[in-house]
N, CA, C, O and the ligand as a Tripos MOL2 file, in Angstrom:
@<TRIPOS>MOLECULE
protein
  249   247    63     0     0
PROTEIN
NO_CHARGES

@<TRIPOS>ATOM
      1 N          60.3110  141.0870  115.1600 N.3       1 MET1
      2 CA         59.2360  141.8270  115.7940 C.3       1 MET1
      3 C          58.6770  142.9060  114.8460 C.2       1 MET1
      4 O          59.4430  143.7140  114.3210 O.2       1 MET1
      5 N          57.4040  142.9280  114.6310 N.am      2 SER2
      6 CA         56.8280  143.9930  113.8230 C.3       2 SER2
      7 C          55.4550  144.2600  114.4020 C.2       2 SER2
      8 O          54.6830  143.3440  114.6860 O.2       2 SER2
      9 N          55.1800  145.5070  114.5650 N.am      3 GLY3
     10 CA         53.8990  145.8700  115.1410 C.3       3 GLY3
     11 C          53.8540  147.2880  115.5580 C.2       3 GLY3
     12 O          54.6350  148.1190  115.0930 O.2       3 GLY3
     13 N          52.9400  147.5730  116.4350 N.am      4 THR4
     14 CA         52.7920  148.9720  116.8310 C.3       4 THR4
     15 C          53.7260  149.2400  117.9910 C.2       4 THR4
     16 O          53.8710  148.4120  118.8900 O.2       4 THR4
     17 N          54.3480  150.3810  117.9680 N.am      5 PRO5
     18 CA         55.1470  150.7510  119.0880 C.3       5 PRO5
     19 C          54.3430  151.0700  120.3290 C.2       5 PRO5
     20 O          53.4600  151.9270  120.3030 O.2       5 PRO5
     21 N          54.6400  150.3980  121.3880 N.am      6 SER6
     22 CA         53.8670  150.6140  122.5860 C.3       6 SER6
     23 C          54.8150  150.6590  123.7800 C.2       6 SER6
     24 O          55.1710  149.6510  124.3900 O.2       6 SER6
     25 N          55.1880  151.8710  124.0600 N.am      7 SER7
     26 CA         56.1040  152.0470  125.2160 C.3       7 SER7
     27 C          55.5380  153.1140  126.1560 C.2       7 SER7
     28 O          56.2490  153.9810  126.6640 O.2       7 SER7
     29 N          54.2360  153.0080  126.3570 N.am      8 THR8
     30 CA         53.5890  154.0080  127.1950 C.3       8 THR8
     31 C          53.9750  153.8420  128.6270 C.2       8 THR8
     32 O          54.3450  154.8130  129.2860 O.2       8 THR8
     33 N          53.9000  152.6530  129.1210 N.am      9 SER9
     34 CA         54.2400  152.4980  130.5640 C.3       9 SER9
     35 C          55.3050  151.4410  130.7230 C.2       9 SER9
     36 O          55.2620  150.3610  130.1350 O.2       9 SER9
     37 N          56.2440  151.8020  131.5340 N.am     10 ALA10
     38 CA         57.2990  150.8480  131.8380 C.3      10 ALA10
     39 C          56.7820  149.7310  132.7040 C.2      10 ALA10
     40 O          55.7160  149.8440  133.3090 O.2      10 ALA10
     41 N          57.5080  148.6890  132.7620 N.am     11 GLY11
     42 CA         57.0600  147.5780  133.6160 C.3      11 GLY11
     43 C          56.7330  146.3630  132.7470 C.2      11 GLY11
     44 O          57.3690  146.1120  131.7230 O.2      11 GLY11
     45 N          55.7110  145.6140  133.1960 N.am     12 THR12
     46 CA         55.3950  144.3930  132.4580 C.3      12 THR12
     47 C          54.5970  144.7050  131.1970 C.2      12 THR12
     48 O          53.5210  145.2970  131.2800 O.2      12 THR12
     49 N          55.0960  144.3250  130.0590 N.am     13 PRO13
     50 CA         54.3390  144.5420  128.8360 C.3      13 PRO13
     51 C          53.2100  143.5300  128.7000 C.2      13 PRO13
     52 O          53.3260  142.3920  129.1540 O.2      13 PRO13
     53 N          52.1530  143.9390  128.0930 N.am     14 GLY14
     54 CA         51.0380  143.0480  127.9200 C.3      14 GLY14
     55 C          51.3690  141.9250  126.9040 C.2      14 GLY14
     56 O          52.1860  142.0900  125.9980 O.2      14 GLY14
     57 N          50.7150  140.8220  127.1000 N.am     15 LYS15
     58 CA         50.9660  139.6800  126.2110 C.3      15 LYS15
     59 C          49.6660  139.3940  125.4370 C.2      15 LYS15
     60 O          48.5700  139.6660  125.9280 O.2      15 LYS15
     61 N          49.8050  138.8460  124.2290 N.am     16 PRO16
     62 CA         48.6030  138.5590  123.4470 C.3      16 PRO16
     63 C          47.6360  137.6470  124.1750 C.2      16 PRO16
     64 O          46.4290  137.7240  123.9480 O.2      16 PRO16
     65 N          48.1390  136.7880  125.0440 N.am     17 GLY17
     66 CA         47.2460  135.8280  125.7100 C.3      17 GLY17
     67 C          46.6200  136.3860  126.9770 C.2      17 GLY17
     68 O          45.8160  135.7280  127.6370 O.2      17 GLY17
     69 N          47.0120  137.6320  127.3060 N.am     18 ASP18
     70 CA         46.4200  138.2240  128.5200 C.3      18 ASP18
     71 C          44.9630  138.5760  128.3530 C.2      18 ASP18
     72 O          44.5380  139.0600  127.3040 O.2      18 ASP18
     73 N          44.1920  138.3220  129.4180 N.am     19 ASP19
     74 CA         42.8110  138.7640  129.4250 C.3      19 ASP19
     75 C          42.7660  140.2900  129.6830 C.2      19 ASP19
     76 O          41.9310  141.0220  129.1520 O.2      19 ASP19
     77 N          43.6900  140.7010  130.5040 N.am     20 ALA20
     78 CA         43.7150  142.1150  130.9380 C.3      20 ALA20
     79 C          45.1500  142.4790  131.3070 C.2      20 ALA20
     80 O          45.9540  141.5990  131.6140 O.2      20 ALA20
     81 N          45.4610  143.7240  131.2790 N.am     21 PRO21
     82 CA         46.8000  144.1610  131.6970 C.3      21 PRO21
     83 C          47.1320  143.6460  133.0780 C.2      21 PRO21
     84 O          46.2690  143.5820  133.9540 O.2      21 PRO21
     85 N          48.4180  143.2690  133.2740 N.am     22 VAL22
     86 CA         48.8630  142.8180  134.5800 C.3      22 VAL22
     87 C          48.5830  143.9190  135.6060 C.2      22 VAL22
     88 O          48.8870  145.0930  135.3950 O.2      22 VAL22
     89 N          48.0120  143.5050  136.6860 N.am     23 GLY23
     90 CA         47.7410  144.4600  137.8140 C.3      23 GLY23
     91 C          46.2630  144.8090  137.8360 C.2      23 GLY23
     92 O          45.7830  145.4360  138.7800 O.2      23 GLY23
     93 N          45.5210  144.3930  136.7680 N.am     24 THR24
     94 CA         44.0690  144.6750  136.7670 C.3      24 THR24
     95 C          43.4060  143.8910  137.9060 C.2      24 THR24
     96 O          43.6630  142.7050  138.1110 O.2      24 THR24
     97 N          42.5680  144.5850  138.6130 N.am     25 GLU25
     98 CA         41.8490  143.9830  139.7310 C.3      25 GLU25
     99 C          41.0560  142.7700  139.2770 C.2      25 GLU25
    100 O          40.3840  142.8670  138.2500 O.2      25 GLU25
    101 N          41.0830  141.6780  139.9390 N.am     26 GLY26
    102 CA         40.3040  140.4900  139.5720 C.3      26 GLY26
    103 C          41.0200  139.6290  138.5860 C.2      26 GLY26
    104 O          40.4340  138.6720  138.0810 O.2      26 GLY26
    105 N          42.2710  139.9200  138.2800 N.am     27 THR27
    106 CA         43.0060  139.0710  137.3720 C.3      27 THR27
    107 C          44.3330  138.6420  137.9870 C.2      27 THR27
    108 O          44.8110  139.2650  138.9340 O.2      27 THR27
    109 N          44.9030  137.6220  137.4710 N.am     28 GLY28
    110 CA         46.1170  137.1270  138.0160 C.3      28 GLY28
    111 C          46.8590  136.1790  137.0880 C.2      28 GLY28
    112 O          46.3440  135.8250  136.0270 O.2      28 GLY28
    113 N          48.0360  135.7700  137.4620 N.am     29 ASP29
    114 CA         48.8090  134.8970  136.6370 C.3      29 ASP29
    115 C          48.1050  133.5190  136.5030 C.2      29 ASP29
    116 O          47.5480  132.9860  137.4620 O.2      29 ASP29
    117 N          48.1570  132.9920  135.3150 N.am     30 ASP30
    118 CA         47.6450  131.6350  135.0980 C.3      30 ASP30
    119 C          48.5180  130.9310  134.0830 C.2      30 ASP30
    120 O          49.2890  131.5620  133.3600 O.2      30 ASP30
    121 N          48.3920  129.6510  134.0370 N.am     31 ILE31
    122 CA         49.1330  128.8730  133.0660 C.3      31 ILE31
    123 C          48.6300  129.2410  131.6700 C.2      31 ILE31
    124 O          47.4230  129.3240  131.4440 O.2      31 ILE31
    125 N          49.5330  129.4560  130.7590 N.am     32 CYS32
    126 CA         49.1500  129.7270  129.4200 C.3      32 CYS32
    127 C          48.4890  128.4830  128.7800 C.2      32 CYS32
    128 O          49.0900  127.4090  128.7350 O.2      32 CYS32
    129 N          47.2650  128.6430  128.2970 N.am     33 PRO33
    130 CA         46.5810  127.4900  127.7150 C.3      33 PRO33
    131 C          47.1350  127.1220  126.3380 C.2      33 PRO33
    132 O          46.8890  126.0270  125.8310 O.2      33 PRO33
    133 N          47.8660  128.0280  125.7580 N.am     34 GLU34
    134 CA         48.3990  127.7300  124.3990 C.3      34 GLU34
    135 C          49.5690  126.7900  124.4410 C.2      34 GLU34
    136 O          49.7180  125.9140  123.5890 O.2      34 GLU34
    137 N          50.4030  126.9810  125.4490 N.am     35 CYS35
    138 CA         51.6360  126.1260  125.5420 C.3      35 CYS35
    139 C          51.6330  125.3040  126.8160 C.2      35 CYS35
    140 O          52.6160  124.6270  127.1150 O.2      35 CYS35
    141 N          50.5540  125.3510  127.5650 N.am     36 GLN36
    142 CA         50.4530  124.5880  128.7990 C.3      36 GLN36
    143 C          51.4870  124.9620  129.8290 C.2      36 GLN36
    144 O          51.8740  124.1610  130.6800 O.2      36 GLN36
    145 N          51.9310  126.2230  129.7270 N.am     37 GLY37
    146 CA         52.8710  126.7280  130.7220 C.3      37 GLY37
    147 C          54.3320  126.4070  130.3740 C.2      37 GLY37
    148 O          55.2370  126.6630  131.1690 O.2      37 GLY37
    149 N          54.5430  125.8630  129.2170 N.am     38 THR38
    150 CA         55.9510  125.5510  128.8850 C.3      38 THR38
    151 C          56.6220  126.7660  128.2460 C.2      38 THR38
    152 O          57.8480  126.8660  128.2640 O.2      38 THR38
    153 N          55.8720  127.6530  127.7040 N.am     39 GLY39
    154 CA         56.4420  128.8120  127.0740 C.3      39 GLY39
    155 C          56.9300  128.5150  125.6460 C.2      39 GLY39
    156 O          57.4760  129.3790  124.9600 O.2      39 GLY39
    157 N          56.7200  127.3050  125.2450 N.am     40 ARG40
    158 CA         57.2370  126.9190  123.9080 C.3      40 ARG40
    159 C          56.1450  126.0710  123.1870 C.2      40 ARG40
    160 O          55.4150  125.2930  123.8000 O.2      40 ARG40
    161 N          56.0890  126.2660  121.9050 N.am     41 ILE41
    162 CA         55.2000  125.4600  121.0740 C.3      41 ILE41
    163 C          56.0140  124.9410  119.9070 C.2      41 ILE41
    164 O          56.4940  125.7090  119.0740 O.2      41 ILE41
    165 N          56.1620  123.6490  119.8600 N.am     42 GLU42
    166 CA         56.8710  123.0340  118.7530 C.3      42 GLU42
    167 C          58.2770  123.6490  118.6120 C.2      42 GLU42
    168 O          58.7520  123.8820  117.5010 O.2      42 GLU42
    169 N          58.9040  123.8960  119.7080 N.am     43 GLY43
    170 CA         60.2720  124.3830  119.6530 C.3      43 GLY43
    171 C          60.3860  125.9040  119.4580 C.2      43 GLY43
    172 O          61.4810  126.4660  119.4260 O.2      43 GLY43
    173 N          59.2340  126.5370  119.3310 N.am     44 ARG44
    174 CA         59.2750  127.9910  119.1750 C.3      44 ARG44
    175 C          58.6770  128.6740  120.3500 C.2      44 ARG44
    176 O          57.8750  128.0790  121.0690 O.2      44 ARG44
    177 N          59.0410  129.9130  120.5730 N.am     45 SER45
    178 CA         58.5210  130.6520  121.6710 C.3      45 SER45
    179 C          57.0640  130.9000  121.5070 C.2      45 SER45
    180 O          56.6290  131.3470  120.4450 O.2      45 SER45
    181 N          56.2720  130.6190  122.5480 N.am     46 CYS46
    182 CA         54.8040  130.7910  122.4880 C.3      46 CYS46
    183 C          54.5000  132.2980  122.3790 C.2      46 CYS46
    184 O          55.0230  133.1220  123.1300 O.2      46 CYS46
    185 N          53.6430  132.6080  121.4210 N.am     47 GLU47
    186 CA         53.3580  134.0330  121.2210 C.3      47 GLU47
    187 C          52.3250  134.5540  122.2460 C.2      47 GLU47
    188 O          52.3540  135.7250  122.6240 O.2      47 GLU47
    189 N          51.4360  133.6890  122.6760 N.am     48 ALA48
    190 CA         50.4000  134.1220  123.5860 C.3      48 ALA48
    191 C          50.9710  134.6560  124.8730 C.2      48 ALA48
    192 O          50.5010  135.6570  125.4140 O.2      48 ALA48
    193 N          51.9800  133.9850  125.3550 N.am     49 CYS49
    194 CA         52.5730  134.3520  126.6720 C.3      49 CYS49
    195 C          53.9860  134.8790  126.4800 C.2      49 CYS49
    196 O          54.7030  135.1070  127.4540 O.2      49 CYS49
    197 N          54.3800  135.0710  125.2550 N.am     50 ARG50
    198 CA         55.7280  135.5840  124.9510 C.3      50 ARG50
    199 C          56.7870  134.6710  125.5590 C.2      50 ARG50
    200 O          57.8460  135.1390  125.9780 O.2      50 ARG50
    201 N          56.5140  133.4060  125.6070 N.am     51 GLY51
    202 CA         57.5450  132.4580  126.0470 C.3      51 GLY51
    203 C          57.6680  132.3720  127.5770 C.2      51 GLY51
    204 O          58.5790  131.7230  128.0910 O.2      51 GLY51
    205 N          56.7530  133.0270  128.3000 N.am     52 THR52
    206 CA         56.8300  133.0230  129.7600 C.3      52 THR52
    207 C          56.0710  131.8420  130.3480 C.2      52 THR52
    208 O          56.3550  131.4290  131.4720 O.2      52 THR52
    209 N          55.1170  131.2940  129.6140 N.am     53 GLY53
    210 CA         54.2980  130.2080  130.1380 C.3      53 GLY53
    211 C          53.1590  130.7280  131.0000 C.2      53 GLY53
    212 O          52.3170  129.9600  131.4660 O.2      53 GLY53
    213 N          53.1420  132.0260  131.2050 N.am     54 ILE54
    214 CA         52.1630  132.6450  132.0810 C.3      54 ILE54
    215 C          51.3870  133.7280  131.3840 C.2      54 ILE54
    216 O          51.9680  134.5410  130.6650 O.2      54 ILE54
    217 N          50.1160  133.7590  131.5770 N.am     55 VAL55
    218 CA         49.2770  134.8060  131.0230 C.3      55 VAL55
    219 C          48.3960  135.3890  132.1690 C.2      55 VAL55
    220 O          48.1930  134.7600  133.2070 O.2      55 VAL55
    221 N          47.9110  136.5620  131.9350 N.am     56 ASN56
    222 CA         47.0800  137.1800  133.0020 C.3      56 ASN56
    223 C          45.6300  136.8990  132.6720 C.2      56 ASN56
    224 O          45.1220  137.2900  131.6220 O.2      56 ASN56
    225 N          44.9810  136.2140  133.5880 N.am     57 LYS57
    226 CA         43.5710  135.7980  133.3730 C.3      57 LYS57
    227 C          42.7100  136.3070  134.4760 C.2      57 LYS57
    228 O          43.1530  136.5410  135.6000 O.2      57 LYS57
    229 N          41.4380  136.4750  134.1170 N.am     58 GLY58
    230 CA         40.4410  136.8330  135.1230 C.3      58 GLY58
    231 C          40.2650  135.7290  136.1310 C.2      58 GLY58
    232 O          40.3180  134.5470  135.7890 O.2      58 GLY58
    233 N          40.0520  136.1200  137.4000 N.am     59 ILE59
    234 CA         39.8840  135.1170  138.4250 C.3      59 ILE59
    235 C          38.4450  135.1140  138.8940 C.2      59 ILE59
    236 O          37.8580  136.1600  139.1740 O.2      59 ILE59
    237 N          37.8810  133.8940  138.9750 N.am     60 GLY60
    238 CA         36.5210  133.7990  139.5230 C.3      60 GLY60
    239 C          35.4820  134.3190  138.6110 C.2      60 GLY60
    240 O          34.3500  134.5090  139.0550 O.2      60 GLY60
    241 N          35.7610  134.5630  137.3850 N.am     61 GLY61
    242 CA         34.7470  135.0550  136.5080 C.3      61 GLY61
    243 C          33.7030  134.0040  136.2020 C.2      61 GLY61
    244 O          34.0200  132.8150  136.2320 O.2      61 GLY61
    245 N          32.4740  134.3890  135.9080 N.am     62 ALA62
    246 CA         31.4170  133.4050  135.7420 C.3      62 ALA62
    247 C          31.6650  132.6330  134.4680 C.2      62 ALA62
    248 O          30.8890  131.7410  134.1260 O.2      62 ALA62
    249 ZN         52.1650  130.2410  126.0930 Zn       63 ZN63
@<TRIPOS>BOND
     1     1     2 1
     2     2     3 1
     3     3     4 2
     4     3     5 am
     5     5     6 1
     6     6     7 1
     7     7     8 2
     8     7     9 am
     9     9    10 1
    10    10    11 1
    11    11    12 2
    12    11    13 am
    13    13    14 1
    14    14    15 1
    15    15    16 2
    16    15    17 am
    17    17    18 1
    18    18    19 1
    19    19    20 2
    20    19    21 am
    21    21    22 1
    22    22    23 1
    23    23    24 2
    24    23    25 am
    25    25    26 1
    26    26    27 1
    27    27    28 2
    28    27    29 am
    29    29    30 1
    30    30    31 1
    31    31    32 2
    32    31    33 am
    33    33    34 1
    34    34    35 1
    35    35    36 2
    36    35    37 am
    37    37    38 1
    38    38    39 1
    39    39    40 2
    40    39    41 am
    41    41    42 1
    42    42    43 1
    43    43    44 2
    44    43    45 am
    45    45    46 1
    46    46    47 1
    47    47    48 2
    48    47    49 am
    49    49    50 1
    50    50    51 1
    51    51    52 2
    52    51    53 am
    53    53    54 1
    54    54    55 1
    55    55    56 2
    56    55    57 am
    57    57    58 1
    58    58    59 1
    59    59    60 2
    60    59    61 am
    61    61    62 1
    62    62    63 1
    63    63    64 2
    64    63    65 am
    65    65    66 1
    66    66    67 1
    67    67    68 2
    68    67    69 am
    69    69    70 1
    70    70    71 1
    71    71    72 2
    72    71    73 am
    73    73    74 1
    74    74    75 1
    75    75    76 2
    76    75    77 am
    77    77    78 1
    78    78    79 1
    79    79    80 2
    80    79    81 am
    81    81    82 1
    82    82    83 1
    83    83    84 2
    84    83    85 am
    85    85    86 1
    86    86    87 1
    87    87    88 2
    88    87    89 am
    89    89    90 1
    90    90    91 1
    91    91    92 2
    92    91    93 am
    93    93    94 1
    94    94    95 1
    95    95    96 2
    96    95    97 am
    97    97    98 1
    98    98    99 1
    99    99   100 2
   100    99   101 am
   101   101   102 1
   102   102   103 1
   103   103   104 2
   104   103   105 am
   105   105   106 1
   106   106   107 1
   107   107   108 2
   108   107   109 am
   109   109   110 1
   110   110   111 1
   111   111   112 2
   112   111   113 am
   113   113   114 1
   114   114   115 1
   115   115   116 2
   116   115   117 am
   117   117   118 1
   118   118   119 1
   119   119   120 2
   120   119   121 am
   121   121   122 1
   122   122   123 1
   123   123   124 2
   124   123   125 am
   125   125   126 1
   126   126   127 1
   127   127   128 2
   128   127   129 am
   129   129   130 1
   130   130   131 1
   131   131   132 2
   132   131   133 am
   133   133   134 1
   134   134   135 1
   135   135   136 2
   136   135   137 am
   137   137   138 1
   138   138   139 1
   139   139   140 2
   140   139   141 am
   141   141   142 1
   142   142   143 1
   143   143   144 2
   144   143   145 am
   145   145   146 1
   146   146   147 1
   147   147   148 2
   148   147   149 am
   149   149   150 1
   150   150   151 1
   151   151   152 2
   152   151   153 am
   153   153   154 1
   154   154   155 1
   155   155   156 2
   156   155   157 am
   157   157   158 1
   158   158   159 1
   159   159   160 2
   160   159   161 am
   161   161   162 1
   162   162   163 1
   163   163   164 2
   164   163   165 am
   165   165   166 1
   166   166   167 1
   167   167   168 2
   168   167   169 am
   169   169   170 1
   170   170   171 1
   171   171   172 2
   172   171   173 am
   173   173   174 1
   174   174   175 1
   175   175   176 2
   176   175   177 am
   177   177   178 1
   178   178   179 1
   179   179   180 2
   180   179   181 am
   181   181   182 1
   182   182   183 1
   183   183   184 2
   184   183   185 am
   185   185   186 1
   186   186   187 1
   187   187   188 2
   188   187   189 am
   189   189   190 1
   190   190   191 1
   191   191   192 2
   192   191   193 am
   193   193   194 1
   194   194   195 1
   195   195   196 2
   196   195   197 am
   197   197   198 1
   198   198   199 1
   199   199   200 2
   200   199   201 am
   201   201   202 1
   202   202   203 1
   203   203   204 2
   204   203   205 am
   205   205   206 1
   206   206   207 1
   207   207   208 2
   208   207   209 am
   209   209   210 1
   210   210   211 1
   211   211   212 2
   212   211   213 am
   213   213   214 1
   214   214   215 1
   215   215   216 2
   216   215   217 am
   217   217   218 1
   218   218   219 1
   219   219   220 2
   220   219   221 am
   221   221   222 1
   222   222   223 1
   223   223   224 2
   224   223   225 am
   225   225   226 1
   226   226   227 1
   227   227   228 2
   228   227   229 am
   229   229   230 1
   230   230   231 1
   231   231   232 2
   232   231   233 am
   233   233   234 1
   234   234   235 1
   235   235   236 2
   236   235   237 am
   237   237   238 1
   238   238   239 1
   239   239   240 2
   240   239   241 am
   241   241   242 1
   242   242   243 1
   243   243   244 2
   244   243   245 am
   245   245   246 1
   246   246   247 1
   247   247   248 2
@<TRIPOS>SUBSTRUCTURE
     1 MET1         2 RESIDUE 1 A MET
     2 SER2         6 RESIDUE 1 A SER
     3 GLY3        10 RESIDUE 1 A GLY
     4 THR4        14 RESIDUE 1 A THR
     5 PRO5        18 RESIDUE 1 A PRO
     6 SER6        22 RESIDUE 1 A SER
     7 SER7        26 RESIDUE 1 A SER
     8 THR8        30 RESIDUE 1 A THR
     9 SER9        34 RESIDUE 1 A SER
    10 ALA10       38 RESIDUE 1 A ALA
    11 GLY11       42 RESIDUE 1 A GLY
    12 THR12       46 RESIDUE 1 A THR
    13 PRO13       50 RESIDUE 1 A PRO
    14 GLY14       54 RESIDUE 1 A GLY
    15 LYS15       58 RESIDUE 1 A LYS
    16 PRO16       62 RESIDUE 1 A PRO
    17 GLY17       66 RESIDUE 1 A GLY
    18 ASP18       70 RESIDUE 1 A ASP
    19 ASP19       74 RESIDUE 1 A ASP
    20 ALA20       78 RESIDUE 1 A ALA
    21 PRO21       82 RESIDUE 1 A PRO
    22 VAL22       86 RESIDUE 1 A VAL
    23 GLY23       90 RESIDUE 1 A GLY
    24 THR24       94 RESIDUE 1 A THR
    25 GLU25       98 RESIDUE 1 A GLU
    26 GLY26      102 RESIDUE 1 A GLY
    27 THR27      106 RESIDUE 1 A THR
    28 GLY28      110 RESIDUE 1 A GLY
    29 ASP29      114 RESIDUE 1 A ASP
    30 ASP30      118 RESIDUE 1 A ASP
    31 ILE31      122 RESIDUE 1 A ILE
    32 CYS32      126 RESIDUE 1 A CYS
    33 PRO33      130 RESIDUE 1 A PRO
    34 GLU34      134 RESIDUE 1 A GLU
    35 CYS35      138 RESIDUE 1 A CYS
    36 GLN36      142 RESIDUE 1 A GLN
    37 GLY37      146 RESIDUE 1 A GLY
    38 THR38      150 RESIDUE 1 A THR
    39 GLY39      154 RESIDUE 1 A GLY
    40 ARG40      158 RESIDUE 1 A ARG
    41 ILE41      162 RESIDUE 1 A ILE
    42 GLU42      166 RESIDUE 1 A GLU
    43 GLY43      170 RESIDUE 1 A GLY
    44 ARG44      174 RESIDUE 1 A ARG
    45 SER45      178 RESIDUE 1 A SER
    46 CYS46      182 RESIDUE 1 A CYS
    47 GLU47      186 RESIDUE 1 A GLU
    48 ALA48      190 RESIDUE 1 A ALA
    49 CYS49      194 RESIDUE 1 A CYS
    50 ARG50      198 RESIDUE 1 A ARG
    51 GLY51      202 RESIDUE 1 A GLY
    52 THR52      206 RESIDUE 1 A THR
    53 GLY53      210 RESIDUE 1 A GLY
    54 ILE54      214 RESIDUE 1 A ILE
    55 VAL55      218 RESIDUE 1 A VAL
    56 ASN56      222 RESIDUE 1 A ASN
    57 LYS57      226 RESIDUE 1 A LYS
    58 GLY58      230 RESIDUE 1 A GLY
    59 ILE59      234 RESIDUE 1 A ILE
    60 GLY60      238 RESIDUE 1 A GLY
    61 GLY61      242 RESIDUE 1 A GLY
    62 ALA62      246 RESIDUE 1 A ALA
    63 ZN63       249 GROUP 0 **** ****
């Protein structure tokens, strides 16, 4: 792991594949398009969803 330290708020950390922080109005869990919800890509943990297979996406957006 290398990057910026981000420990502002406890709870669910944001994921690279998230459209918005978890809990944002109008967004919700969705299958990660990068790994199709498997959480893995070619045997490695998916970075977009941090291996969870779930990302936070906007709902009902145009
Ligand atoms: Zn993924």
